[in-house]
C-alpha positions in Angstrom: 23.7 56.0 178.0 23.7 56.9 174.4 21.0 58.8 173.1 20.3 58.9 169.0 17.9 62.0 167.9 16.8 62.0 164.6 16.7 65.6 162.9 15.9 67.1 159.5 19.4 68.5 159.4 21.2 65.2 160.5 21.7 62.6 163.5 22.8 63.7 166.4 24.2 61.1 169.5 24.0 62.4 172.7 26.0 61.4 176.2 23.7 61.2 179.3 25.5 62.6 181.9 23.3 61.6 184.9 21.7 58.5 184.6 19.8 58.9 187.9 17.3 61.8 187.0 15.9 59.4 184.3 14.4 57.2 187.0 12.0 60.3 187.5 10.2 60.1 184.7 7.4 62.4 186.2 9.8 65.1 187.5 12.3 64.8 183.8 10.6 67.8 182.3 11.8 70.0 184.6 15.2 69.5 183.7 14.3 70.6 180.4 13.0 74.1 181.2 16.2 76.0 180.2 19.2 75.4 178.0 21.7 75.4 181.3 19.8 72.3 182.9 19.4 70.6 179.6 23.2 70.7 179.2 23.6 69.3 182.7 21.7 66.0 181.4 23.1 65.7 178.5 25.7 66.8 176.0 26.4 66.1 172.3 28.9 63.7 171.5 28.8 63.6 167.4 26.4 65.2 164.8 26.2 63.8 161.2 24.7 66.4 159.0 23.1 65.7 155.9 24.8 67.0 152.8 21.0 68.0 150.9 17.5 67.1 150.9 18.1 64.1 148.7 20.0 62.4 151.3 17.5 63.7 153.9 14.6 62.2 152.3 16.4 59.1 151.7 17.3 58.6 155.6 13.6 59.9 156.4 11.8 57.1 154.1 14.3 54.4 155.5 13.0 55.6 159.4 9.1 55.4 158.1 9.7 52.1 156.5 11.6 50.8 159.6 14.8 50.4 157.6 18.7 51.2 158.1 20.0 53.6 156.1 23.5 54.1 155.1 24.4 57.1 156.8 22.8 55.9 160.0 24.5 52.7 159.6 28.0 54.5 159.1 27.6 56.8 162.1 26.7 54.3 164.4 30.1 51.9 163.7 32.0 55.0 164.1 30.6 56.7 167.4 28.9 53.7 169.1 30.6 50.7 167.9 33.4 52.4 170.1 31.7 52.3 173.4 29.7 48.7 172.8 28.9 48.4 176.4 26.9 51.8 176.5 23.3 51.1 175.8 21.2 53.1 173.0 18.6 55.0 173.7 16.4 55.4 170.5 12.5 56.9 169.9 11.6 53.9 167.6 11.4 50.1 168.8 11.4 48.5 165.2 14.7 50.5 164.4 16.1 49.2 167.8 15.3 45.6 166.6 16.9 46.4 163.6 20.3 47.9 165.1 20.6 45.1 167.5 20.4 42.2 164.8 22.9 43.8 162.4 25.4 45.9 164.3 25.0 43.8 167.6 24.2 47.0 170.1 21.9 46.9 172.9 19.0 49.3 172.7 16.9 50.5 174.9 13.3 52.4 174.6 10.9 53.0 178.0 8.7 55.9 179.1 11.8 57.6 180.6 13.3 57.4 176.5 10.7 59.1 175.2 10.3 61.6 177.6 13.7 62.5 177.3 13.4 62.8 173.5 10.3 65.3 173.9 12.9 67.4 176.6 15.7 67.3 173.7 13.6 68.4 171.2 12.5 71.6 173.0 15.9 72.7 173.5 17.3 71.4 170.4 18.9 74.7 169.0 21.0 74.8 172.8 21.9 71.5 172.7 23.2 71.1 169.0 25.7 73.7 168.8 26.9 75.0 165.4 23.4 74.9 163.6 21.6 78.3 163.4 17.9 77.9 163.9 16.9 79.5 160.5 18.8 76.2 158.9 16.8 74.0 160.7 13.8 75.3 159.9 14.9 75.5 156.2 16.0 71.8 156.2 12.5 70.9 158.2 10.6 72.2 155.1 12.3 71.2 152.6 12.0 67.4 154.1 8.5 67.7 154.5 7.9 68.8 151.3 10.2 66.0 149.9 9.0 63.4 151.9 5.0 64.2 151.1 5.5 64.2 147.3 7.3 60.8 147.8 4.5 59.5 149.6 2.1 60.5 147.5 4.2 59.0 145.0 3.8 62.2 142.4 3.4 61.8 138.5 2.9 64.0 136.1 1.2 60.7 133.9 -1.1 60.2 136.9 -2.6 63.6 137.2 -6.4 63.1 136.7 -7.6 66.4 137.5 -6.8 66.9 133.5 -9.2 64.2 132.8 -11.8 65.9 134.9 -11.5 69.3 133.1 -11.9 67.9 130.1 -14.8 65.8 130.8 -16.1 69.1 132.4 -15.4 71.4 129.1 -16.2 68.9 126.8 -20.2 68.6 128.1 -19.8 72.7 128.5 -18.8 72.5 124.5 -21.4 70.1 123.6 -24.4 72.2 125.3 -23.0 75.6 123.6 -23.1 74.0 120.2 -26.0 72.5 120.7 -27.8 76.4 121.1 -25.5 78.2 118.7 -26.7 75.4 115.9 -30.3 75.9 116.8 -29.8 79.6 117.0 -28.1 79.2 113.3 -30.8 76.9 112.0 -33.7 79.0 113.3 -32.1 82.5 112.0 -31.2 81.3 108.5 -34.7 79.5 108.2 -36.5 83.2 107.8 -34.6 83.4 104.5 -34.0 79.8 103.2 -36.3 77.6 105.5 -36.3 74.1 103.1 -32.3 74.0 103.4 -32.9 72.8 106.9 -35.0 69.6 105.8 -32.6 68.7 103.2 -29.2 69.2 105.0 -30.1 67.4 108.7 -26.3 67.2 109.9 -25.3 70.4 112.1 -22.0 71.1 110.8 -22.5 70.5 107.2 -25.8 72.9 107.5 -23.1 75.4 108.9 -20.4 74.9 106.2 -23.2 75.1 103.8 -24.4 78.4 104.9 -20.6 80.0 105.2 -20.3 79.0 101.7 -23.3 80.1 99.8 -24.3 83.2 101.9 -27.6 84.8 100.1 -29.9 82.1 98.4 -29.3 83.8 95.2 -25.9 82.3 94.9 -26.9 78.9 95.5 -27.0 78.3 91.5 -22.9 79.7 91.2 -21.9 77.6 94.2 -19.7 74.9 94.4 -20.9 72.3 97.1 -19.4 69.0 96.3 -16.9 69.2 98.6 -19.7 69.6 101.5 -22.7 67.7 100.4 -23.1 64.4 98.1 -24.3 65.1 94.6 -28.0 64.2 95.1 -28.4 66.5 98.0 -26.6 69.6 96.4 -29.0 68.9 93.2 -31.7 69.2 95.9 -30.5 72.2 97.5 -29.8 74.2 94.1 -33.6 73.3 93.1 -34.9 74.2 96.6 -33.1 77.9 96.6 -35.3 78.7 93.1 -38.4 77.7 94.4 -38.0 79.2 98.5 -40.6 80.4 100.4 -38.1 82.9 102.4 -37.9 86.1 103.0 -35.4 88.5 101.8 -32.7 89.8 104.0 -30.0 92.2 104.2 -26.2 91.8 103.8 -25.6 92.7 107.2 -27.8 90.0 108.6 -26.5 87.4 106.3 -22.8 88.7 107.8 -23.8 87.9 111.6 -25.4 84.5 110.3 -21.9 83.6 108.5 -20.1 84.9 111.6 -22.3 82.5 113.8 -21.6 79.7 111.5 -17.8 80.3 111.7 -18.2 80.0 116.0 -19.5 76.4 115.2 -17.3 75.3 112.8 -14.0 76.5 115.2 -16.0 74.9 118.1 -16.4 72.1 116.6 -12.8 71.6 115.3 -11.6 72.5 118.9 -14.3 69.6 120.2 -12.6 66.9 118.4 -9.2 68.0 119.3 -10.2 68.4 123.1 -11.7 64.7 122.6 -8.5 62.9 121.2 -6.8 64.5 123.8 -8.9 63.2 126.1 -8.3 59.5 125.0 -5.0 59.8 125.0 -5.0 61.1 128.6 -7.6 58.1 129.8 -5.4 55.5 127.7 -2.1 56.7 130.1 -4.0 57.2 133.2 -6.7 54.6 133.3 -6.0 51.9 130.3 -8.2 49.2 131.7 -11.0 51.8 132.8 -11.3 52.6 129.4 -11.1 49.2 127.6 -14.3 48.5 129.6 -16.7 51.1 129.8 -14.9 53.6 127.2 -13.2 56.9 127.6 -16.1 59.4 128.1 -18.2 57.2 130.6 -14.9 56.4 132.6 -14.4 60.4 132.4 -17.4 60.8 133.6 -16.8 58.7 136.5 -13.8 59.9 137.6 -15.3 63.4 137.4 -18.2 62.7 139.5 -15.6 60.5 142.1 -13.3 63.6 142.1 -10.4 61.4 141.4 -8.9 58.0 140.3 -8.3 57.2 143.7 -11.5 58.3 144.9 -13.2 55.9 142.5 -11.0 53.1 143.3 -12.3 53.0 146.8 -16.0 53.2 145.9 -17.3 49.4 145.7 -19.3 48.1 143.0 -22.4 48.2 144.2 -21.8 52.3 144.4 -20.0 52.6 140.9 -23.2 50.5 139.7 -25.4 53.5 140.6 -23.1 56.6 140.4 -24.8 59.5 138.6 -28.1 58.3 139.9 -28.0 59.7 143.6 -31.7 62.1 142.8 -33.4 59.1 141.6 -31.7 56.5 144.6 -33.2 58.8 147.1 -36.3 59.3 145.9 -37.0 55.5 145.5 -36.2 55.1 148.9 -38.1 57.8 150.4 -41.3 56.3 148.5 -40.4 53.0 149.2 -39.9 51.7 145.2 -37.4 50.1 143.4 -34.2 51.6 143.2 -32.4 52.6 140.1 -30.2 49.8 138.3 -27.2 51.9 136.7 -26.2 55.4 136.5 -23.8 56.7 134.3 -22.6 53.4 133.7 -25.9 53.2 131.2 -23.8 54.8 128.1 -21.6 51.9 128.2 -21.4 50.2 125.0 -21.8 46.7 126.6 -25.0 48.1 128.4 -26.5 50.0 125.1 -26.2 46.9 123.0 -28.1 44.9 125.8 -31.9 44.0 125.5 -33.8 45.5 128.3 -34.6 42.7 130.4 -30.8 42.1 130.9 -29.6 45.7 131.3 -29.9 45.2 134.8 -27.7 42.3 135.0 -24.9 43.1 132.7 -24.6 46.9 134.2 -23.9 45.1 137.5 -21.3 42.3 136.2 -19.8 45.4 134.5 -19.6 47.5 137.5 -17.8 44.9 139.2 -15.2 44.6 136.7 -15.2 48.5 136.2 -14.5 48.5 140.2 -11.4 45.9 139.8 -10.4 47.7 137.0 -10.1 51.2 138.9 -8.0 49.8 141.6 -5.6 47.9 139.3 -5.2 51.6 137.2 -5.0 53.6 140.9 -3.0 51.3 142.8 -0.7 49.2 140.2 2.3 49.7 139.1 1.5 48.2 135.5 0.2 50.7 132.4 -1.1 47.7 130.3 -4.9 47.0 129.6 -4.7 43.3 129.4 -6.8 42.8 132.3 -9.3 45.2 131.2 -9.4 43.2 127.5 -9.8 40.3 129.6 -12.9 40.9 131.6 -14.3 42.9 128.6 -14.2 39.2 126.8 -15.8 37.8 130.0 -18.7 40.2 129.9 -19.2 39.6 126.2 -19.0 36.0 126.9 -21.9 36.6 129.2 -23.7 39.1 127.3 -24.1 36.2 124.7 -25.2 33.8 126.8 -27.8 36.1 128.6 -29.2 37.0 125.0 -29.5 33.3 124.3 -30.9 32.3 127.4 -28.2 29.9 127.9 -30.2 27.1 126.3 -27.4 26.3 123.5 -25.4 23.2 123.8 -21.9 23.5 125.5 -21.0 20.2 123.9 -21.1 19.1 120.3 -21.5 21.4 117.1 -23.1 24.0 119.4 -25.6 24.6 116.6 -28.9 22.9 118.1 -30.8 24.0 121.0 -30.9 21.7 123.8 -34.1 20.3 125.3 -35.4 22.1 128.3 -38.1 20.4 130.5 -40.1 22.8 132.1 -39.3 23.5 135.9 -41.0 21.8 138.6 -40.4 23.6 142.1 -40.3 20.4 144.5 -40.2 21.1 147.6 -38.9 19.0 150.8 -40.5 21.2 153.3 -43.4 18.6 155.2 -46.7 20.5 154.8 -49.3 20.1 157.4 -52.2 17.6 156.0 -55.5 19.3 157.6 -57.7 16.2 156.3 -57.3 14.7 159.4 -58.9 17.5 161.7 -62.2 16.3 160.3 -64.2 13.2 162.2 -66.5 13.4 159.3 -66.7 10.5 156.9 -64.6 11.3 153.6 -66.2 10.9 150.4 -65.7 7.3 148.8 -62.8 6.9 146.4 -62.7 5.7 143.2 -62.7 1.9 143.2 -60.8 -0.3 140.3 -62.7 -1.8 137.8 -62.1 -5.3 138.8 -63.2 -4.5 142.7 -66.4 -3.0 140.9 -67.1 -6.0 138.6 -66.8 -8.7 141.8 -69.0 -6.4 143.8 -71.9 -6.1 141.4 -71.8 -10.6 141.0 -72.2 -10.5 145.1 -75.2 -8.7 145.0 -77.2 -10.2 142.0 -78.2 -13.2 143.8 -79.3 -11.5 146.5 -81.7 -8.9 144.7 -83.1 -12.3 142.9 -84.2 -13.8 146.2 -85.8 -10.4 147.1 -87.5 -10.1 144.5 -89.3 -13.7 144.8 -90.1 -12.5 148.1 -91.8 -9.3 147.4 -94.0 -11.6 144.8 -97.5 -11.3 146.6 -99.8 -14.8 146.9 -103.1 -14.5 144.8 -104.9 -14.4 148.4 -103.5 -11.1 149.2 -104.6 -9.7 145.7 -107.7 -10.6 146.3 -107.9 -9.1 149.3 -106.5 -6.0 147.8 -109.7 -5.9 145.2 -112.2 -6.5 148.1 -114.5 -4.3 149.4 -114.4 -2.8 152.5 -117.3 -4.9 153.9 -116.3 -8.1 152.9 -112.8 -6.8 154.7 -114.8 -6.3 157.9 -116.6 -9.8 157.8 -113.1 -11.5 157.2 -111.3 -9.5 160.0 -113.9 -10.6 162.7 -113.5 -14.5 161.7 -109.9 -13.9 162.2 -110.6 -12.7 165.7 -112.5 -15.9 166.6 -110.0 -18.3 164.6 -107.2 -16.6 167.1 -109.5 -16.6 170.4 -110.5 -20.3 169.7 -106.9 -21.5 169.0 -105.6 -19.4 172.5 -108.5 -21.5 174.4 -107.0 -24.6 172.7 -103.3 -23.5 173.7 -104.3 -22.9 177.6 -106.3 -26.4 177.4 -103.0 -28.7 176.6 -101.0 -26.6 178.8 -103.3 -27.8 181.8 -103.4 -31.3 180.2 -99.1 -31.1 180.9 -99.1 -29.7 184.1 -101.4 -32.5 185.6 -99.5 -34.7 183.4 -96.0 -33.7 185.3 -97.7 -33.4 188.8 -98.9 -37.4 188.3 -95.3 -38.0 187.0 -93.5 -36.1 190.6 -96.0 -37.7 192.8 -95.0 -41.3 192.6 -91.5 -40.0 192.7 -92.3 -38.1 196.2 -93.2 -41.7 197.4 -90.1 -43.5 196.7 -88.3 -40.8 198.7 -90.5 -41.2 201.9 -90.0 -45.2 201.6 -86.2 -44.4 201.4 -86.1 -42.2 204.7 -88.2 -44.7 206.6 -86.1 -47.3 205.9 -82.6 -45.5 206.7 -84.4 -44.6 210.2 -85.1 -48.3 210.9 -81.5 -49.4 210.2 -80.1 -46.4 212.7 -82.6 -48.1 215.2 -81.8 -51.3 215.3 -78.0 -50.5 215.5 -78.3 -48.4 218.8 -80.5 -51.8 220.0 -77.7 -53.7 219.2 
């Protein structure tokens, strides 16, 4: 069995002297305790040394990517192909598959082979002869640096550390400039207070102070290269009637020195801004097109690097820089912020207040895509950023116009937008069926009402006729109470007479019925007697 072992100095091929010892995996490490024991197990057959670090780097990258390098291919053809019947022990399974496909060599990888590789690595100096330890360590260090640099794909054009430092310095310069200018205005305002209201630009103010010095020199000074003619005339007029105090030449000298500092820092800030713009276009062109140089540089600075920013999701990019407000909102259970550093982008700035959240969310999504393209892509053009910016501008116009313009036609007239009414498909429980009380009568149609009225009219007429009182009853109502009593007695007497007559008639009727029933009884008795006679006659015969 042959063993392929890769080192930083070159490729080594060993011959296994005793293959039976490989079967004892657990006790194999004992065979590599000393170089003498290791030489009894393995014997160096061939060692192919790398010429320089470049060749070593090429071989290492080929192994990392699972490819068969030129040097390794040459060694295998030279040494192993001669003993094709031998198996080749390797440490990488993928590499074994490639060797088997291209060179038709049988490769072996097992736990015993892994333990064997570990033993060779421990006794490498004793097994590989003719290679000093110092050279092996130097080659290992050089290969490690080269391989790390290759993995990181180091390029001076992609260094975003310069952007982080430049934007930090730019912010510091802005703060210092504001402090210096405020101090200069306050200091010179004791001598010429009217100048501060007339000249509002800070840089022009410092240049004007630097040129005139004492206010008595304004009349003889030419400020045409700094200020317009109208403002220059106003400054000269104000200098003649100024209310400021008199100051010494030493004070004027210190003020002028401060003005020199402001002018120099302003010039340097302009140079730094140009440098930052060029660096941003070189490193992150798509990000720069979307959000601008300053906002893009601040996002990179806040994330730490362009690669770290590319790892952030769009939701994090949107609120990057507003962490304090975010955690305060989460703590107090209020609305979270809609934007952070991305608020200063031009697309968000030109949006109305109600649409800023929508545009910042869309811009953050496109910014995340552009950052990943810049950090991980190989192209250096800004086409994708320009396309995304055009889409965002179209989206912005759509939101500003409320999306009610016609898509087809002239596009000038507004489309008709009916009022939206939500119609839910979900059935709601009707509680009216729970009540057993009669519900209120529903409104009927006009035709039904007219028919009901016609039916009720004759009934009402009959009722009115019935209600008409007889003249006797009318007279009875008008009579006195004494007459009423007499009439009541008469009525009672008449009723008694009627009852007696009815009783007499009832007695007469009962008597007649009895008389009618008596002959009927007689006839029945006669019939019975006749039947008895007939029965006796029959018996006698």
